[in-house]
PASEBA-1860 file (N, C-alpha, C; in nm, 3 decimals):
! residues 259
1> XXXXXXXX> -3.885/8.649/38.032/-3.739/8.644/38.049/-3.700/8.725/38.172 ~ -3.616/8.666/38.256/-3.571/8.736/38.375/-3.486/8.856/38.337 ~ -3.485/8.964/38.425/-3.406/9.083/38.394/-3.260/9.052/38.367 ~ -3.201/8.965/38.449/-3.060/8.934/38.429/-3.036/8.867/38.295 ~ -3.127/8.776/38.259/-3.114/8.707/38.131/-3.133/8.804/38.015 ~ -3.231/8.895/38.032/-3.255/8.995/37.929/-3.135/9.087/37.911 ~ -3.075/9.128/38.022/-2.957/9.215/38.015/-2.841/9.144/37.947 ~ -2.823/9.017/37.983/-2.716/8.938/37.920/-2.739/8.923/37.771
9> XXXXXXXX> -2.864/8.900/37.737/-2.899/8.884/37.595/-2.876/9.014/37.518 ~ -2.911/9.128/37.579/-2.889/9.257/37.514/-2.741/9.286/37.491 ~ -2.660/9.250/37.594/-2.515/9.269/37.578/-2.461/9.180/37.464 ~ -2.514/9.058/37.457/-2.472/8.967/37.351/-2.506/9.022/37.213 ~ -2.626/9.077/37.200/-2.668/9.136/37.073/-2.581/9.257/37.039 ~ -2.551/9.338/37.142/-2.469/9.457/37.119/-2.329/9.419/37.071 ~ -2.268/9.319/37.137/-2.135/9.273/37.095/-2.141/9.207/36.957 ~ -2.249/9.135/36.934/-2.264/9.069/36.804/-2.273/9.172/36.694
17> XXXXXXXX> -2.345/9.281/36.717/-2.355/9.388/36.617/-2.220/9.455/36.594 ~ -2.145/9.474/36.703/-2.014/9.538/36.691/-1.919/9.453/36.608 ~ -1.912/9.322/36.641/-1.825/9.234/36.563/-1.877/9.214/36.421 ~ -2.006/9.212/36.405/-2.064/9.200/36.272/-2.023/9.317/36.184 ~ -2.023/9.438/36.243/-1.985/9.557/36.168/-1.837/9.555/36.131 ~ -1.751/9.519/36.228/-1.606/9.517/36.202/-1.569/9.411/36.099 ~ -1.620/9.290/36.120/-1.589/9.183/36.026/-1.652/9.208/35.889 ~ -1.765/9.275/35.890/-1.831/9.307/35.764/-1.747/9.399/35.678
25> XXXXXXXX> -1.681/9.496/35.743/-1.593/9.587/35.668/-1.477/9.510/35.606 ~ -1.418/9.419/35.684/-1.306/9.338/35.632/-1.353/9.247/35.519 ~ -1.466/9.182/35.543/-1.517/9.088/35.443/-1.561/9.159/35.316 ~ -1.598/9.287/35.326/-1.644/9.360/35.209/-1.536/9.367/35.101 ~ -1.410/9.383/35.143/-1.301/9.390/35.046/-1.289/9.259/34.969 ~ -1.297/9.147/35.041/-1.289/9.017/34.975/-1.411/8.992/34.887 ~ -1.527/9.036/34.933/-1.648/9.017/34.856/-1.643/9.096/34.725 ~ -1.591/9.218/34.733/-1.575/9.299/34.611/-1.478/9.232/34.516
33> XXXXXXXX> -1.364/9.182/34.571/-1.265/9.116/34.486/-1.322/8.991/34.420 ~ -1.392/8.908/34.499/-1.452/8.786/34.444/-1.557/8.818/34.339 ~ -1.631/8.924/34.362/-1.734/8.963/34.265/-1.671/9.010/34.135 ~ -1.570/9.096/34.145/-1.505/9.149/34.024/-1.433/9.038/33.946 ~ -1.360/8.952/34.018/-1.290/8.843/33.950/-1.390/8.744/33.890 ~ -1.502/8.721/33.959/-1.605/8.633/33.906/-1.667/8.689/33.778 ~ -1.693/8.819/33.777/-1.746/8.884/33.656/-1.647/8.873/33.541 ~ -1.518/8.894/33.571/-1.414/8.884/33.468/-1.409/8.744/33.410
41> XXXXXXXX> -1.419/8.642/33.495/-1.414/8.504/33.447/-1.538/8.469/33.365 ~ -1.651/8.529/33.399/-1.773/8.505/33.321/-1.766/8.566/33.181 ~ -1.679/8.664/33.164/-1.666/8.734/33.036/-1.523/8.723/32.983 ~ -1.461/8.607/33.005/-1.320/8.590/32.966/-1.300/8.602/32.815 ~ -1.399/8.558/32.736/-1.386/8.569/32.590/-1.395/8.715/32.546 ~ -1.490/8.788/32.602/-1.507/8.928/32.565/-1.384/9.011/32.606 ~ -1.327/8.977/32.721/-1.210/9.051/32.770/-1.079/8.996/32.716 ~ -1.087/8.885/32.642/-0.968/8.820/32.582/-0.863/8.785/32.688
49> XXXXXXXX> -0.907/8.740/32.804/-0.814/8.709/32.912/-0.722/8.593/32.875 ~ -0.774/8.499/32.796/-0.694/8.382/32.758/-0.589/8.416/32.655 ~ -0.595/8.536/32.598/-0.500/8.576/32.493/-0.407/8.688/32.539 ~ -0.402/8.709/32.670/-0.314/8.813/32.724/-0.205/8.746/32.806 ~ -0.086/8.728/32.747/0.022/8.660/32.819/0.078/8.744/32.932 ~ 0.122/8.677/33.036/0.182/8.745/33.151/0.333/8.753/33.130 ~ 0.387/8.872/33.141/0.530/8.892/33.118/0.605/8.935/33.244 ~ 0.538/8.923/33.357/0.603/8.954/33.484/0.690/8.836/33.526
57> XXXXXXXX> 0.820/8.858/33.537/0.912/8.748/33.566/0.890/8.688/33.704 ~ 0.843/8.769/33.798/0.816/8.716/33.932/0.703/8.614/33.929 ~ 0.597/8.646/33.855/0.485/8.552/33.842/0.527/8.427/33.763 ~ 0.606/8.447/33.659/0.654/8.334/33.580/0.740/8.241/33.666 ~ 0.825/8.301/33.750/0.906/8.220/33.842/0.817/8.149/33.944 ~ 0.715/8.220/33.992/0.625/8.162/34.092/0.555/8.038/34.038 ~ 0.521/8.041/33.909/0.453/7.927/33.847/0.553/7.822/33.796 ~ 0.681/7.845/33.816/0.781/7.746/33.778/0.800/7.731/33.628
65> XXXXXXXX> 0.775/7.838/33.552/0.792/7.834/33.406/0.937/7.867/33.374 ~ 1.010/7.769/33.329/1.154/7.783/33.308/1.186/7.845/33.172 ~ 1.301/7.910/33.160/1.345/7.963/33.030/1.375/7.848/32.934 ~ 1.372/7.873/32.803/1.403/7.767/32.707/1.551/7.729/32.714 ~ 1.579/7.603/32.688/1.717/7.557/32.688/1.784/7.578/32.553 ~ 1.704/7.596/32.449/1.756/7.615/32.313/1.703/7.745/32.257 ~ 1.790/7.843/32.237/1.752/7.974/32.181/1.843/8.003/32.063 ~ 1.783/8.017/31.943/1.862/8.043/31.822/1.794/8.150/31.737
73> XXXXXXXX> 1.874/8.220/31.655/1.823/8.328/31.571/1.875/8.310/31.429 ~ 1.787/8.343/31.333/1.821/8.333/31.191/1.772/8.457/31.119 ~ 1.834/8.486/31.005/1.792/8.597/30.918/1.785/8.730/30.993 ~ 1.900/8.776/31.038/1.908/8.902/31.111/1.810/8.907/31.229 ~ 1.797/8.794/31.297/1.715/8.780/31.418/1.565/8.790/31.392 ~ 1.524/8.792/31.263/1.380/8.798/31.234/1.312/8.665/31.267 ~ 1.387/8.556/31.253/1.335/8.423/31.284/1.402/8.374/31.411 ~ 1.320/8.330/31.506/1.372/8.287/31.636/1.323/8.147/31.669
81> XXXXXXXX> 1.413/8.066/31.722/1.378/7.932/31.767/1.399/7.926/31.917 ~ 1.294/7.887/31.990/1.306/7.864/32.134/1.251/7.725/32.162 ~ 1.341/7.635/32.197/1.306/7.493/32.212/1.240/7.443/32.083 ~ 1.117/7.396/32.089/1.051/7.344/31.969/0.950/7.444/31.912 ~ 0.975/7.574/31.933/0.886/7.678/31.882/0.960/7.768/31.784 ~ 0.890/7.811/31.680/0.948/7.903/31.581/0.867/8.033/31.581 ~ 0.939/8.146/31.588/0.876/8.278/31.591/0.923/8.360/31.472 ~ 0.835/8.445/31.422/0.871/8.540/31.318/0.827/8.679/31.362
89> XXXXXXXX> 0.925/8.762/31.397/0.894/8.898/31.445/0.788/8.896/31.555 ~ 0.812/8.814/31.657/0.727/8.803/31.776/0.596/8.729/31.752 ~ 0.573/8.680/31.631/0.453/8.599/31.604/0.492/8.452/31.605 ~ 0.416/8.373/31.681/0.444/8.231/31.690/0.394/8.162/31.563 ~ 0.487/8.098/31.490/0.452/8.030/31.367/0.429/7.881/31.388 ~ 0.516/7.820/31.467/0.519/7.675/31.475/0.539/7.633/31.619 ~ 0.460/7.537/31.666/0.473/7.489/31.803/0.437/7.342/31.811 ~ 0.491/7.277/31.914/0.457/7.138/31.938/0.511/7.041/31.837
97> XXXXXXXX> 0.618/7.078/31.768/0.678/6.988/31.670/0.806/6.930/31.727 ~ 0.868/6.842/31.650/0.997/6.789/31.692/1.105/6.896/31.676 ~ 1.228/6.859/31.699/1.339/6.954/31.699/1.346/7.034/31.569 ~ 1.351/7.167/31.580/1.364/7.254/31.464/1.512/7.267/31.429 ~ 1.546/7.225/31.307/1.686/7.223/31.265/1.733/7.362/31.224 ~ 1.654/7.431/31.139/1.692/7.563/31.090/1.571/7.632/31.029 ~ 1.585/7.763/31.005/1.480/7.841/30.941/1.545/7.952/30.860 ~ 1.483/7.986/30.747/1.538/8.091/30.661/1.430/8.140/30.566
105> XXXXXXXX> 1.465/8.238/30.481/1.375/8.287/30.377/1.419/8.230/30.243 ~ 1.323/8.191/30.160/1.354/8.144/30.025/1.251/8.205/29.929 ~ 1.283/8.198/29.799/1.190/8.236/29.693/1.145/8.109/29.623 ~ 1.017/8.081/29.625/0.968/7.960/29.562/0.977/7.966/29.410 ~ 0.980/8.089/29.357/0.993/8.107/29.212/1.106/8.206/29.185 ~ 1.195/8.177/29.089/1.306/8.269/29.060/1.259/8.408/29.018 ~ 1.139/8.417/28.960/1.088/8.546/28.912/1.002/8.618/29.015 ~ 0.985/8.555/29.131/0.900/8.615/29.234/0.985/8.678/29.344
113> XXXXXXXX> 0.963/8.807/29.372/1.040/8.870/29.480/0.988/8.834/29.619 ~ 0.870/8.773/29.625/0.811/8.741/29.755/0.894/8.635/29.826 ~ 0.916/8.657/29.952/0.994/8.564/30.031/0.901/8.470/30.110 ~ 0.940/8.345/30.112/0.867/8.244/30.187/0.953/8.196/30.303 ~ 0.893/8.175/30.417/0.967/8.126/30.533/0.977/7.975/30.524 ~ 1.098/7.926/30.524/1.124/7.782/30.523/1.169/7.739/30.663 ~ 1.095/7.648/30.723/1.132/7.592/30.853/1.149/7.442/30.837 ~ 1.261/7.391/30.886/1.292/7.249/30.872/1.310/7.188/31.010
121> XXXXXXXX> 1.226/7.087/31.038/1.246/7.009/31.160/1.316/6.880/31.121 ~ 1.339/6.791/31.215/1.412/6.670/31.179/1.330/6.571/31.098 ~ 1.199/6.598/31.080/1.118/6.505/31.000/1.013/6.573/30.912 ~ 1.009/6.707/30.911/0.911/6.779/30.829/0.970/6.909/30.775 ~ 0.908/6.956/30.667/0.940/7.087/30.611/0.813/7.171/30.612 ~ 0.824/7.294/30.659/0.708/7.384/30.670/0.736/7.509/30.588 ~ 0.633/7.558/30.518/0.643/7.680/30.439/0.537/7.778/30.488 ~ 0.578/7.902/30.515/0.489/8.007/30.561/0.503/8.129/30.471
129> XXXXXXXX> 0.394/8.205/30.456/0.407/8.334/30.388/0.454/8.439/30.487 ~ 0.473/8.561/30.441/0.528/8.665/30.529/0.426/8.717/30.630 ~ 0.302/8.675/30.617/0.202/8.708/30.719/0.201/8.603/30.829 ~ 0.281/8.500/30.812/0.289/8.395/30.913/0.188/8.283/30.895 ~ 0.120/8.279/30.781/0.022/8.174/30.754/0.091/8.052/30.693 ~ 0.050/7.934/30.737/0.109/7.810/30.686/0.064/7.786/30.542 ~ 0.161/7.771/30.452/0.131/7.743/30.312/0.128/7.594/30.287 ~ 0.227/7.523/30.340/0.234/7.379/30.315/0.318/7.312/30.424
137> XXXXXXXX> 0.289/7.185/30.444/0.366/7.102/30.536/0.401/6.973/30.463 ~ 0.529/6.942/30.454/0.576/6.826/30.382/0.644/6.731/30.477 ~ 0.608/6.602/30.465/0.665/6.501/30.553/0.713/6.379/30.479 ~ 0.728/6.271/30.551/0.783/6.148/30.494/0.696/6.095/30.380 ~ 0.564/6.113/30.389/0.474/6.063/30.285/0.499/6.131/30.150 ~ 0.557/6.251/30.153/0.587/6.325/30.030/0.735/6.319/29.996 ~ 0.805/6.224/30.055/0.943/6.199/30.018/1.048/6.275/30.096 ~ 1.007/6.352/30.196/1.105/6.429/30.273/1.192/6.333/30.355
145> XXXXXXXX> 1.324/6.344/30.343/1.413/6.258/30.422/1.390/6.277/30.571 ~ 1.414/6.173/30.647/1.391/6.178/30.791/1.523/6.195/30.867 ~ 1.510/6.238/30.994/1.625/6.261/31.082/1.722/6.364/31.023 ~ 1.666/6.473/30.976/1.747/6.581/30.917/1.831/6.646/31.026 ~ 1.959/6.668/30.995/2.051/6.728/31.093/2.098/6.866/31.053 ~ 2.097/6.898/30.923/2.143/7.029/30.875/2.077/7.060/30.742 ~ 2.071/7.190/30.708/2.003/7.236/30.587/2.091/7.338/30.516 ~ 2.095/7.329/30.382/2.166/7.427/30.301/2.072/7.473/30.190
153> XXXXXXXX> 2.070/7.604/30.162/1.979/7.660/30.062/2.059/7.750/29.969 ~ 2.035/7.734/29.836/2.088/7.830/29.739/1.975/7.869/29.645 ~ 2.007/7.937/29.535/1.902/7.988/29.446/1.823/7.879/29.377 ~ 1.883/7.761/29.362/1.819/7.658/29.282/1.781/7.532/29.359 ~ 1.842/7.509/29.472/1.819/7.381/29.539/1.823/7.394/29.691 ~ 1.772/7.290/29.753/1.775/7.277/29.899/1.838/7.142/29.930 ~ 1.936/7.141/30.018/2.008/7.019/30.052/1.994/6.995/30.201 ~ 1.970/6.869/30.236/1.962/6.833/30.377/2.063/6.722/30.405
161> XXXXXXXX> 2.111/6.723/30.528/2.204/6.619/30.574/2.131/6.529/30.673 ~ 2.142/6.398/30.650/2.082/6.299/30.739/2.187/6.193/30.773 ~ 2.160/6.109/30.870/2.255/6.002/30.903/2.282/5.907/30.785 ~ 2.186/5.898/30.692/2.204/5.809/30.577/2.263/5.877/30.455 ~ 2.293/6.008/30.464/2.357/6.079/30.353/2.295/6.214/30.326 ~ 2.330/6.269/30.207/2.280/6.400/30.166/2.169/6.382/30.062 ~ 2.068/6.472/30.072/1.957/6.468/29.976/1.929/6.609/29.928 ~ 1.891/6.617/29.799/1.872/6.747/29.735/1.738/6.753/29.663
169> XXXXXXXX> 1.677/6.870/29.665/1.554/6.896/29.591/1.558/7.040/29.544 ~ 1.469/7.074/29.448/1.458/7.215/29.409/1.349/7.280/29.491 ~ 1.315/7.404/29.458/1.224/7.480/29.543/1.078/7.439/29.531 ~ 1.048/7.343/29.443/0.910/7.295/29.440/0.892/7.170/29.526 ~ 1.002/7.112/29.576/1.002/6.999/29.669/0.934/6.873/29.613 ~ 0.926/6.863/29.479/0.857/6.748/29.420/0.939/6.619/29.428 ~ 1.069/6.630/29.415/1.151/6.510/29.407/1.281/6.530/29.485 ~ 1.318/6.430/29.562/1.442/6.431/29.638/1.540/6.331/29.578
177> XXXXXXXX> 1.666/6.371/29.567/1.770/6.283/29.514/1.886/6.277/29.611 ~ 1.942/6.157/29.628/2.062/6.148/29.711/2.182/6.195/29.631 ~ 2.267/6.273/29.695/2.383/6.335/29.628/2.507/6.317/29.717 ~ 2.624/6.335/29.654/2.750/6.329/29.726/2.830/6.455/29.699 ~ 2.908/6.497/29.795/2.988/6.619/29.781/3.132/6.590/29.824 ~ 3.224/6.650/29.751/3.364/6.645/29.795/3.382/6.743/29.910 ~ 3.321/6.859/29.894/3.322/6.961/30.000/3.178/6.981/30.046 ~ 3.157/6.977/30.173/3.021/6.992/30.226/2.964/7.129/30.191
185> XXXXXXXX> 2.831/7.136/30.171/2.767/7.266/30.145/2.777/7.357/30.267 ~ 2.744/7.481/30.245/2.740/7.576/30.356/2.606/7.563/30.426 ~ 2.608/7.508/30.544/2.484/7.482/30.617/2.432/7.610/30.682 ~ 2.301/7.619/30.695/2.240/7.734/30.763/2.276/7.727/30.911 ~ 2.335/7.833/30.960/2.377/7.838/31.099/2.310/7.956/31.170 ~ 2.283/7.943/31.297/2.224/8.055/31.371/2.320/8.172/31.381 ~ 2.264/8.292/31.395/2.343/8.413/31.405/2.352/8.458/31.550 ~ 2.451/8.540/31.577/2.466/8.597/31.711/2.362/8.706/31.733
193> XXXXXXXX> 2.312/8.714/31.852/2.211/8.816/31.885/2.253/8.888/32.013 ~ 2.218/9.017/32.025/2.250/9.090/32.148/2.171/9.035/32.266 ~ 2.222/9.061/32.385/2.159/9.010/32.507/2.014/9.056/32.521 ~ 1.986/9.178/32.478/1.850/9.230/32.488/1.754/9.150/32.401 ~ 1.799/9.113/32.282/1.716/9.034/32.191/1.693/8.894/32.247 ~ 1.797/8.837/32.305/1.785/8.704/32.366/1.687/8.707/32.482 ~ 1.700/8.810/32.566/1.610/8.822/32.682/1.465/8.838/32.636 ~ 1.444/8.913/32.529/1.309/8.932/32.475/1.251/8.800/32.425
201> XXXXXXXX> 1.333/8.721/32.356/1.288/8.591/32.305/1.256/8.495/32.419 ~ 1.339/8.496/32.521/1.317/8.409/32.637/1.186/8.445/32.707 ~ 1.161/8.576/32.723/1.038/8.620/32.789/0.916/8.585/32.705 ~ 0.926/8.599/32.574/0.814/8.563/32.486/0.781/8.415/32.497 ~ 0.885/8.333/32.507/0.865/8.189/32.522/0.795/8.158/32.654 ~ 0.843/8.215/32.763/0.787/8.184/32.894/0.645/8.237/32.909 ~ 0.619/8.358/32.858/0.491/8.423/32.882/0.374/8.352/32.814 ~ 0.401/8.275/32.708/0.291/8.208/32.639/0.227/8.098/32.723
209> XXXXXXXX> 0.298/8.053/32.829/0.246/7.945/32.912/0.164/7.998/33.032 ~ 0.152/8.130/33.043/0.077/8.188/33.154/-0.004/8.306/33.102 ~ -0.135/8.299/33.119/-0.222/8.405/33.070/-0.291/8.477/33.185 ~ -0.350/8.591/33.154/-0.423/8.667/33.255/-0.543/8.589/33.306 ~ -0.603/8.507/33.220/-0.716/8.424/33.263/-0.673/8.329/33.376 ~ -0.556/8.269/33.362/-0.508/8.176/33.464/-0.482/8.250/33.595 ~ -0.426/8.371/33.587/-0.398/8.449/33.707/-0.528/8.485/33.779 ~ -0.627/8.534/33.704/-0.755/8.573/33.765/-0.824/8.451/33.826
217> XXXXXXXX> -0.822/8.339/33.755/-0.885/8.217/33.806/-0.818/8.169/33.935 ~ -0.685/8.168/33.936/-0.613/8.123/34.055/-0.627/8.220/34.171 ~ -0.633/8.350/34.140/-0.654/8.449/34.247/-0.795/8.436/34.304 ~ -0.892/8.410/34.218/-1.031/8.395/34.262/-1.046/8.275/34.356 ~ -0.974/8.167/34.326/-0.986/8.046/34.408/-0.883/8.040/34.520 ~ -0.782/8.128/34.514/-0.676/8.127/34.615/-0.559/8.038/34.578 ~ -0.569/7.966/34.466/-0.462/7.873/34.426/-0.333/7.944/34.390 ~ -0.340/8.072/34.366/-0.218/8.147/34.331/-0.117/8.145/34.445
225> XXXXXXXX> -0.165/8.120/34.569/-0.077/8.111/34.685/-0.063/7.966/34.734 ~ -0.099/7.872/34.647/-0.085/7.732/34.684/-0.190/7.688/34.786 ~ -0.155/7.589/34.867/-0.249/7.536/34.966/-0.290/7.643/35.066 ~ -0.196/7.729/35.105/-0.230/7.837/35.200/-0.339/7.926/35.142 ~ -0.327/7.959/35.015/-0.426/8.046/34.953/-0.563/7.981/34.947 ~ -0.566/7.851/34.917/-0.694/7.780/34.911/-0.760/7.778/35.049 ~ -0.681/7.748/35.153/-0.736/7.745/35.289/-0.780/7.885/35.333 ~ -0.705/7.986/35.291/-0.742/8.123/35.325/-0.875/8.161/35.262
233> XXXXXXXX> -0.895/8.126/35.133/-1.022/8.157/35.067/-1.136/8.075/35.128 ~ -1.105/7.953/35.177/-1.207/7.876/35.249/-1.249/7.949/35.377 ~ -1.149/8.006/35.446/-1.178/8.081/35.568/-1.262/8.205/35.538 ~ -1.231/8.271/35.425/-1.309/8.388/35.384/-1.454/8.347/35.355 ~ -1.472/8.232/35.290/-1.607/8.183/35.259/-1.685/8.154/35.388 ~ -1.616/8.092/35.485/-1.680/8.065/35.614/-1.716/8.195/35.685 ~ -1.626/8.294/35.676/-1.653/8.424/35.737/-1.777/8.489/35.676 ~ -1.789/8.480/35.543/-1.905/8.539/35.477/-2.034/8.466/35.519
241> XXXXXXXX> -2.025/8.335/35.537/-2.141/8.259/35.583/-2.182/8.302/35.723 ~ -2.083/8.316/35.813/-2.111/8.358/35.950/-2.169/8.498/35.955 ~ -2.117/8.587/35.872/-2.171/8.723/35.866/-2.316/8.722/35.818 ~ -2.343/8.637/35.720/-2.480/8.627/35.670/-2.574/8.577/35.779 ~ -2.530/8.472/35.850/-2.614/8.416/35.956/-2.634/8.514/36.071 ~ -2.525/8.583/36.111/-2.538/8.680/36.220/-2.624/8.798/36.177 ~ -2.613/8.838/36.051/-2.697/8.947/36.001/-2.844/8.909/36.002 ~ -2.873/8.786/35.961/-3.012/8.738/35.964/-3.064/8.735/36.108
249> XXXXXXXX> -2.980/8.688/36.201/-3.022/8.679/36.341/-3.051/8.818/36.398 ~ -2.960/8.913/36.369/-2.980/9.050/36.420/-3.106/9.110/36.361 ~ -3.132/9.086/36.234/-3.252/9.141/36.169/-3.378/9.081/36.231 ~ -3.375/8.949/36.256/-3.493/8.884/36.317/-3.520/8.942/36.455 ~ -3.414/8.961/36.537/-3.432/9.017/36.671/-3.486/9.160/36.662 ~ -3.435/9.236/36.566/-3.480/9.373/36.550/-3.627/9.378/36.507 ~ -3.663/9.286/36.415/-3.802/9.283/36.368/-3.897/9.244/36.480 ~ -3.857/9.150/36.565/-3.942/9.110/36.677/-3.956/9.222/36.780
257> XXX> -3.847/9.299/36.799/-3.850/9.406/36.899/-3.945/9.518/36.857 ~ -3.966/9.536/36.726/-4.052/9.644/36.680/-4.199/9.608/36.691 ~ -4.228/9.480/36.707/-4.369/9.439/36.717/-4.432/9.484/36.849
END
């Protein structure tokens, strides 16, 4: 190799080492982040990432998760309805059903002090214990009237209003009878709730659609920033490839020089 070529080559190696070192420091931060997020995703079950809802309103807005259009409260705000979801003291009882008409507490037996949660949708009746476990689900096949619009409950009977009339049953739900009233029953109506309680219910509804697992996964891939984030993570991947190749080249040159 001619002296001039050798000198040029040495300068190239020197500059390559300098840029390799600078870019390596920058890339190290991304490499650490990708490694940590990758480890977290590999152990998502152990870390329960899929069961940790995100309650940051900025992130919820970023993902376009809208507040519920229907927010109602029953039984001193212990029972909450948000769209087609029913909550009991922050525990989700019912989801993915048709419109929830009303919810309340009842006693299935006059001699039993235990309260059962009664939830009525427009085509089904659901019974839960106070731990939030489903006891029974009753539908059209068991005689439950369809297109229920309102519900009334007293100590002995349950009455529902439908477009075809009123129907009544007792607390065992074995038989439904059509009935007529001169004066309509007192229907279960939602109660007023303070703004703080409403805001809490709205946040609980929104947060269930976004988990920490989704955030970590999107951050790992760059999708959390949309197309820009994906392209940026692609650029980071290319940078890591170039650093690897330049590192290999520098090591080969160094190994040859020692011979």
